[in-house]
N, C-alpha and C positions, 0 to 999 in steps of 0.2 A: 256601335253599341249606343243605347239610349237608356237613361235612368227613368224607369216607370214606377218608382217607389211610391208616387203620389196616388196610385190607384187604391181604391178601397179594397181591403182584404178581410174576408170573413171565414170562420170555420164553423161547420155545423156537424154535430155528432148526435147519434142516437138511432134507435130502431125506426123512428118515424121521420128521419131526416129526408129521405126521398119523397115521402108524402108531403112534407112541408114545402119543398121546392116545387112539387107538382102544383100546389095551390098558389104559390107566389108568382111563378114565372109562366110564360105562355107555352113553353115547350114541354117535352116529356122527359122525365128523369128517373122514373121508377125502374125501367128496364135498362138503364144506362150501365154499361160494363165498368167495373173497377179498372182504373188505368187509362181512362179516356176522358176527354173534355167535350163540352158542348156550349154553343152560344146561348145566352140567356137574355130574354127581353122581359122587362117588368112594366106593368101598367097600373094605373089607378082605377078606381071603381067606374070611372066614366069611359074607360078604354083608351085613355091618353098615355103615350109613352113617357115614363118618368126615369128609367134607368136601363142600362144594359151592362153585360160583362161576360165572363167565361166561368163556367162551372166545371170543376175537376172532381171526379169521384176517385178517391184514394183507397176506399174500402167500402163494403156494403153499407156501413153505418157512419161513414166519414166523408164529408165533402169539403173542399176548399174552393172558394170562389171570389171573383173580383167584382168591383163596381166601378162606375166612372169616378174620376177624381173629384168632381164637384158634387157627386151624389153620395159619397161615402157615409157621411154623418146621417143624412136623411134616410138612406136605405137601411142602415143599421137600426135606427130608431123605429122605422116602420116595421121591419121584420121582428124586432123585439116586441112591439105592440101586438102584432098578429100572433106571435107565439104565445103570448099571455092569454089572448082570447081563445085560441084553438086548443091550448093545453095538450099539444102533441108531445110524444116522448122524444124530445130532442133539445139540445142546448146550443145556443149561438154565442160565439165569441168574436169580438172585433179585434183583429190583430193588425190593423192598418199601420199603427205606429210601431209595432213590434217586428214587422218584416219589411225588408227592402226588396226591390225587384229590378232586374236589368233585362232588356231585350237585346239579344245577340243575333244580328240578322245579316243575311247575304249568302251568296253561293259558297263562301269558304267558312261559314260559321261552324259547320261540323268539324272541319279540319282544326279549327281553333279549340273547340270544346273538348275534342278527344284527347288533347294533351293534358287535360286537368281532371279526368275522371276515368274510372274503370267501367262506367255504365256503357252497355252495348248501344251504340248510336246508329246501328244499321237500320235502314228503313223498314226491314221486315220485322225487327224487334221493337223499334221505337218509331211507329208510323206517324204521319201527319195527324194532329189532333189528339195524340196520346199524351199522358202525363206519367212521370216517374219520380220517385224519391231516390236521391243519390248524394254522394259526396262530390262536390266540385271544389277543387283545390283544397281538399280537406274540410270543407264547410258543408254541413248538412243542408240540402236544398230540395225544393220542389221544382221540377223542370217540366215545362209544358212546351210541346211542339206546336205552338200557335204563333201568329204574328199579324199585327195590324198592317204591316207594310208590304205584304204580298211576296216576300222572298222566303227561302228556307231560313227558319229562325227558331230560337229557343227563348222562352221567357223563364228566367231563373229567379226564384224567390228564396231568400235566405234571411236568417236573423238580422235585424237592423244593424247590430254592432259589427257584423261581418261584411257589411257592404263595401267599405274601402278596400279590404283584403281581396274580395271577389273582383272588384273593378280592376285593381292593379294586376291580379293574376291573369285576367282576360286580356288586358292591354299587353302584357308581356308575351302571352301565348300568341297573340295576333300580330305582333310587330312584324314578323316575317311576311305577313299577308297584307300589310298596309292598313291595318285596322285604324279606325277613327271614330270618335264619338259623333253622334248626330243629335240635333235638337228637335224641339216640338214643331217648328215650322217645316222642317224637312219631313218629319213624321206625318204631318197633316197633308202634305203634298203626296207622299207615297200612298197613304190610305185613300186619297182621292183618286189616284190612278186605279186603285182596286174597287172604287165605288162604295167604300165603307162609309156609312153615315156617322156623324158625331151627335149624340144626344145633347140638346141644348143649342146646337149650331144648325143642324139640318132638321131639327124638330123644334116645336114650340109648345105652348101650353094647351094647344088644341089638336096636336098631331096624333093620329092613331096609326097602328101598323098597316092599315089599309091605305092610308094616305102615303105612308113612307115606303110602300112597295115591299113590305116585310111579311106578306101573307104566309110565306114558307116557314116563318118562325112560330106561327100561331096554330096550335093543335085544338081545334074546336070540338074534337071528339072526346076530349077529356071530360070527366064528370064536372070539374069546376076549376077555375082559376080566377084571380082578381081581374075584373074587367070583362070577363066572358059574356055576362048578360048584356052589357052595353054593346059589345061587338056584334052580338046576335041581332040587335036592333039596327045598328049602323050598317051592317053588311047588306041589309035589304034596301038601303037607299043608294042612289047614285052618288059616287064620290065627287066632291067639289074640286079636289086637287090631287095630283099624283106626283111623287118624287121621281124624277128621271135624270139621266145623264145627258149632257149636251157638249158639243164641240164648236169652236170657232174655226173658220177656214184656216188651213195651214199657212196661207199667205197673209193672214191678218197681222198688221204691224203697227197699228195705232193704239190709242189709249183703250185698254180692255175694260169691260164691265167690272163692277165690284159686287161683293156680297151685299144683298138686300136691294140691288137694283131691280126694277120691276119689268116684267114681261108685258108688252102691250099688244093687243089684238083689236084692230079696227077702232082704235081710240080708247079702248077699255082695258083696265088692269086684268090680266089673265094669269098672273103668277109672279113669282119672285125667285131670285138667285139665292141659294144658301151657301154654296162653296164654289170657288173658282180659283184656278191657278194655271201657270204655264208649266207643262210637263216636258222636261228635257228629254225624257225617254221617247215621247211621242212627237216632240217638236211642234206642239200646238197647245192652245188654251183648251182646258177641259173644265167641266163643272157639274154641279148638281143644282136642280131647280124644281120648284113646284109649278106644275102647269095644269090648266084646265084639261080634263080628260080628252076632249076632242083635239087638243094640240099635242098630247103626250103619245105620239106615234113615231116610232123609229123612222128616221129619215126626213121627218117633217120640219121645215124651217119655221122659225118664229123670231120676233123682234124684241130686243132688250133696249130699254131707254136709259141712256147714260145721264150723269149729273148735269151735263150741259143741255139736255133735252134732245140730243141727236139719238138716232136709232142704229143699233148694230144687229146684224143677222146671225143667228146661231142655228144649229141643227140638232134635233134630238138624236142621241146616240145610245146604243146598248152599253151596259156596264157588266163587268169591269172593262175599263178602257185598256188596261195593261194586262197581258197574259190572261185573256178571257177563259182559257181552258185550265188555268191553274197549273200549268206544266212546271212552273218554277219550284213547286213543292214535290215534284216527282224525281225519283232516283236517277233516271236516265239523263234528264236535263242537268241535274246537279253534277253528274260525272262528266258530262261534256264540258261544262264550264270549268271544272277544277283540274282536269287533266293537264 
C-alpha cells in the first residue's frame, strides 16, 4: 500500500460537465461510460503539458478526477477561471483536503480487499479502468481499478477523517499475505518499469505531447481543446526531441548515469536523461530520455556523458520495460499468481 492522498482531487457536476472536460483535456469524455475511468492530459494554450491525472465518470453529470500532487492548486485555479469564462452549466469543487486516498497494489490485492467489502470484485463486473462506489470496511469509498505501478491494484478514495481506519483495516486484512507499505521512491521505480512519465520530471516548460510520445492521448478531431491550435501548427514541424525508453547492458556494473546527464552524439548535445533506475525485476538499469529523432530508434545505441566526462553506452528500448502486454492486469495471470 502507498498513501496517495497528496494527489489533487476535484469533483465536477452538471449537465455540461462532460463538455467542460472535452475542452480542458486532450482526450474524449463526452461518450465515456459511467463507471469507467480514463487518462487525462492537460495543456496550456501553447500546447505544453502542464498536468495529468485520471478522470472517473460516476454518473452522466458527475465526474471525479485527480491531478498531480504539485499541480493541484494551479489546476483547480485554472479550471475555475475557464469555467467562469465559458459559463457552462457545471460546478467544480476542490476536495483535495477533504479526501484521502490509498493505492492497494499487487497480485494479492483483490484477496485483501474482498475481505472488507461486499462489492463484486470479479474482473467481469469490475474490469481494469473501471470505477465503483462502495463501502470499504464500513467507509464510503470511490474505488478505481487503476494503478501507476503496473500491477493489479485499486485506488481507494475516502473521506479524509477515515484514512487511519481504512489504512488499519487494509493492513489487518493483508497481514496473512505479507502486506507492506511502500514509498514514493519505490513507486517511481515501478512506474518507470511501466514507462509512465511524471509531469515536471519527464516534462519541462517546453514539452508537448508530441515530444513526450503521448500522441495517443491527443484527439485532434475534437472541435476544440486548450492547446489544440498550437499543436496543429507544431505537428507540421519536425520534432526536435522525442521521449524514449533506454536500457544499459545487463552486465553494466560501474557508476550509472543520473537524471539530467546529457546524451552526446559526435561531440554535440543530442538529448538528456529524465529518469533512470535499477530494476530488480529486469536486473538492469532502465530509463527515459529525450533524444534527437534520428537517434530515437529502437535498438539504436547512444552515448551518455557522466559527471566525470566519461561516456556510457545505452540502447533505445521499447516501453513498457515490464509486462509490455499488460498481462498483470488480466484475470488469468492473477489467478496463476494467487493459486
